[in-house]
N, C-alpha and C positions, 0 to 999 in steps of 0.2 A: 779888696772887696770888689765884687762883680757889679757891673752896672745893670740896672733893670732893663729888660727887653721891652721897650715901649711898643714896638710893633706887635709883639705877642699879647701884651696887655690890651692894646686896642682891639685885637681880634677877639679876645675873651669878652670884653665889654660889649662889642657888637653882637656876638653870639648870644650873650645874656639878654640883651635888648630884643633880639629877634625871637628868642624863646618866650619871653614875656608877652610879646605881641601875639604870638601864636596861642598862648594860653588864654589871653583875654578874648581872642576870637572864638574860643571854645564856648560851648553852651553853658558850662558850669560858671565860668567867669561872668558871662552875660547875665545869667540868672541871679548871681550874687549881687550884681549891680542893680537889677530890676526890683528884687524883692527884699523885704526886711529879713534879717538873719534869724528867723523863727521857724520852728518846725510847724508845718501846716496841719499836723494831727495832734501832737501833744502840747504844742505851744511853748516848748522850751526855747529859750534864747541862746544864741551861740555867738561867740566872739573870740578873738585872739587865737590861741593854739587849738581850742575846741572847735573852731570853724570847720576844720577838716571832717568833723563828725556830721556835718550837714551836707546832704546829697541832693542831687537834682533827680526828681522822679518824672518820667514822661507819662502823662495822664492816659494817653492812648497806647502805652507800652511800645511805641515805635520810636526807636532811638534815632531814626533818620528824619523824623518830623520835628524840626527845630525852627519854628517861626521866629522872626526877629523880635516880635512883641512878647515872646515867652508864654503865649497862651496855652501851650501844651506842657508846661512845666509846673511843678510845685516843689518847694524845698521841704525835704523830710529828713529827720535825723536817721542815723543808721538803723536804729531799732524799728522805727515806724516804717522805714523803707523796706526792710526785710519782712515785716509783718504784712505789708501791702502785697508783696510778691508771693508770699506764702498763701494768702487768701486767694489770689488769682489762680495759683496752681491747684488749690483744693477745689475751687469752683470748676475749673476745667476738668478735674477728675470726676466730678459728679455728673458731668454732661457727656461722658464718653459713651459710645454706642455699646449695645449689649455684647457684641462680639469682642470688643476690647476689654470688657469687664469680666470675661470668663476667667475663672481661677486656674492656676497652673495645675496640671494633672500629674506631672512627673514628681515622684518622690525619691530623692537621692538616697534616702535612708531605708527604703523598703526592704532591702536584704540585710539590714544591720542585725536584726534579731538572730537570723541564721548564722551570721558570722560570729556573733558573741557566744553562741552555744558551742562552737568548735574549740 
């Protein structure tokens, strides 16, 4: 029977602790400590395995804006988070300039009728 490699085990445990500290330093871990585990839109509660379905939404849509007090964050479930970003994209599409809203003029099928007759 082989002896356990205590040095290797110590390295693995140290790396696991380091990774845990890095995750806790991340804004998601901080937000989960600051706020109740409830979606800010649909009010569903999350715990256990389902906690991974709860995401951090940046209210100003700037992922670099992460104040320590969490004032730019809200916890949203995956569905409400996707809905929020879809709404923002739709709103941005409505405010495009007239030049950006011009329809495409190229028709890749314009010669199709002639090809089908041959």
